[in-house]
Phi, psi and omega in degrees: 000132180283132180278123179285169176287109182256007181283122181248125180282125181284135178293152178242135180255116186297326186260000184218094180296324180294319177296322178298316178296318179295319178292324178296318178295317178298315181295319178297317179294321178297318176300319179297317180295315180297319178297317179298316179298312183296320181294331183262351184292116175068023179234155176229139179280132177248129183234165179254358174219152185299139179283163172264165181300327182286346180277347181249138180255148180230133183232131174275135179262159181298338179282354183095349179281163180242136177246135184229150168295152176234137178231133177259128176267118178251103183264011176088356178258120188304323186265008185226091176245148180232142176243127178249142174210166181249132180219122181051043176081002181246146176278124181247155184227134168247121186249128182276352184288000000 
């Protein structure tokens, strides 16, 4: 996936140096968030060994639903793929075998 230009120029306030610093910090954080979103958008991590519970993040949404990272374990056997995800603090497994 091609990475778009995510650099956002922070505005500068001529009469307020503190506001300029605050906007620069805000803009840097916004760039970081956008980069993280773009890097994870429509992608799944493929690994060669099973993940640990601490490697997967789980987020509660305001709707009450839970969103989790997903990792695919590719062990080299065509008919045996595994998908790992985290749910309510537990590591869960979907096994294709």
